[in-house]
C-alpha positions in Angstrom: 25.7 134.4 -31.2 21.9 134.1 -31.3 21.5 132.8 -27.6 18.9 133.0 -24.6 20.9 133.6 -21.2 18.7 132.3 -18.4 19.6 131.3 -14.4 18.3 127.6 -13.6 18.8 126.8 -9.7 21.5 128.8 -9.3 23.6 128.6 -12.9 23.6 130.6 -16.3 22.7 128.8 -18.9 22.8 129.7 -22.5 20.4 128.5 -24.7 21.5 128.8 -28.9 19.0 127.2 -31.1 21.5 126.4 -34.3 21.6 124.2 -36.8 23.2 121.1 -34.8 20.9 122.3 -32.2 17.9 122.2 -34.5 18.9 118.5 -35.7 19.8 117.6 -32.4 16.5 118.0 -31.1 14.5 116.7 -33.9 16.3 113.2 -33.5 15.7 113.6 -29.8 11.7 114.3 -30.3 10.9 112.5 -33.1 9.7 114.9 -35.9 7.3 116.3 -34.2 7.7 120.3 -33.9 9.9 121.5 -31.2 6.7 124.1 -29.8 4.9 121.2 -30.2 6.3 118.8 -28.2 7.4 121.1 -25.2 3.7 121.7 -25.0 2.5 118.2 -24.7 0.4 117.6 -21.7 2.1 114.8 -18.8 5.0 113.8 -18.9 5.9 113.6 -22.5 6.2 117.7 -22.4 7.9 118.0 -19.2 10.5 114.8 -20.9 11.0 117.1 -24.4 11.2 120.8 -22.7 14.1 118.7 -20.7 16.1 117.7 -23.6 15.4 120.1 -25.8 16.9 122.4 -22.8 20.0 120.2 -22.3 20.5 120.7 -25.9 19.9 124.0 -26.4 22.2 124.8 -23.3 24.7 122.8 -24.6 25.1 124.2 -28.3 25.4 127.8 -26.4 27.5 126.9 -24.1 30.0 124.5 -26.8 30.2 127.8 -29.1 31.0 129.6 -26.2 34.4 127.9 -25.5 35.2 127.8 -29.4 34.6 132.1 -28.6 37.3 131.6 -26.1 34.4 132.2 -23.1 35.9 130.2 -20.3 33.3 127.4 -19.1 30.8 127.1 -18.2 28.8 123.7 -17.2 26.9 121.6 -19.7 23.5 120.1 -17.7 22.3 116.6 -18.0 18.8 115.4 -19.1 18.8 113.2 -16.5 20.3 115.4 -13.7 17.6 118.4 -15.0 14.9 116.1 -14.9 15.6 114.7 -11.3 15.6 117.8 -9.8 13.0 120.0 -12.2 10.1 121.8 -10.0 6.7 121.8 -11.4 7.0 125.9 -10.8 10.8 125.8 -12.7 9.0 123.8 -15.8 7.1 127.0 -17.1 10.0 128.9 -17.3 12.5 126.2 -19.0 9.7 126.1 -21.7 9.4 130.0 -22.6 13.7 129.8 -22.4 13.7 127.2 -25.1 10.8 129.5 -27.0 12.5 132.3 -26.6 16.1 130.9 -28.0 14.0 129.0 -30.5 12.2 132.2 -31.4 16.0 133.8 -31.8 17.4 131.3 -33.5 14.4 131.8 -36.7 15.1 135.5 -36.4 17.3 136.6 -39.4 19.1 139.6 -38.2 18.7 142.9 -41.0 19.9 146.3 -40.3 17.3 148.8 -40.1 17.4 150.3 -43.7 17.8 147.6 -46.8 19.4 149.6 -49.3 19.1 148.3 -53.0 22.0 149.7 -54.6 20.1 148.6 -58.2 17.1 150.9 -57.2 19.1 153.2 -55.8 21.1 153.8 -58.6 18.4 153.6 -61.0 16.6 156.3 -59.3 19.7 158.7 -59.5 19.8 158.3 -63.6 16.0 159.1 -63.4 17.0 162.4 -61.6 20.4 163.5 -64.3 17.7 162.5 -66.8 15.2 164.6 -65.4 16.1 168.3 -65.5 15.6 170.8 -62.4 12.4 171.7 -60.6 11.1 174.9 -60.8 9.9 176.0 -57.0 6.2 175.4 -58.3 7.4 171.7 -59.0 7.3 172.3 -62.2 10.2 169.9 -63.7 12.9 172.3 -66.7 14.3 170.7 -68.6 17.9 171.6 -70.2 18.1 172.4 -73.8 20.1 170.4 -75.9 23.1 172.6 -78.2 21.3 172.5 -81.6 17.5 171.2 -80.7 14.9 172.2 -80.2 
């Protein structure tokens, strides 16, 4: 699970930006980009942060439960809005942004192997023949040929 773990007011939340969170945030915030919504000035930015935080925390908790973890708490938007302190707002915004970035991150192996390219290179090596110590290509002579 590609979640971001954050602590807020003594509780641990696992923010997960999955497909359901993406569409729930879009429904809650309108067609506005989630990052742009968080950075709005004033109460609009605070409300967007609270809504996004609660949506991502809910998705993280639900997936954790499906994975067999003990039940954690799911924050309520009204409760978070009432309890959030001004200095905590930036921390929650950063946690939401990190979760969104992690949600869009594509896990890739360190070195992708292109099997088709590897097979082609192997065939080319077999057709080239041997290489001398001086870097010259030495082709084997075919029987009956020049």
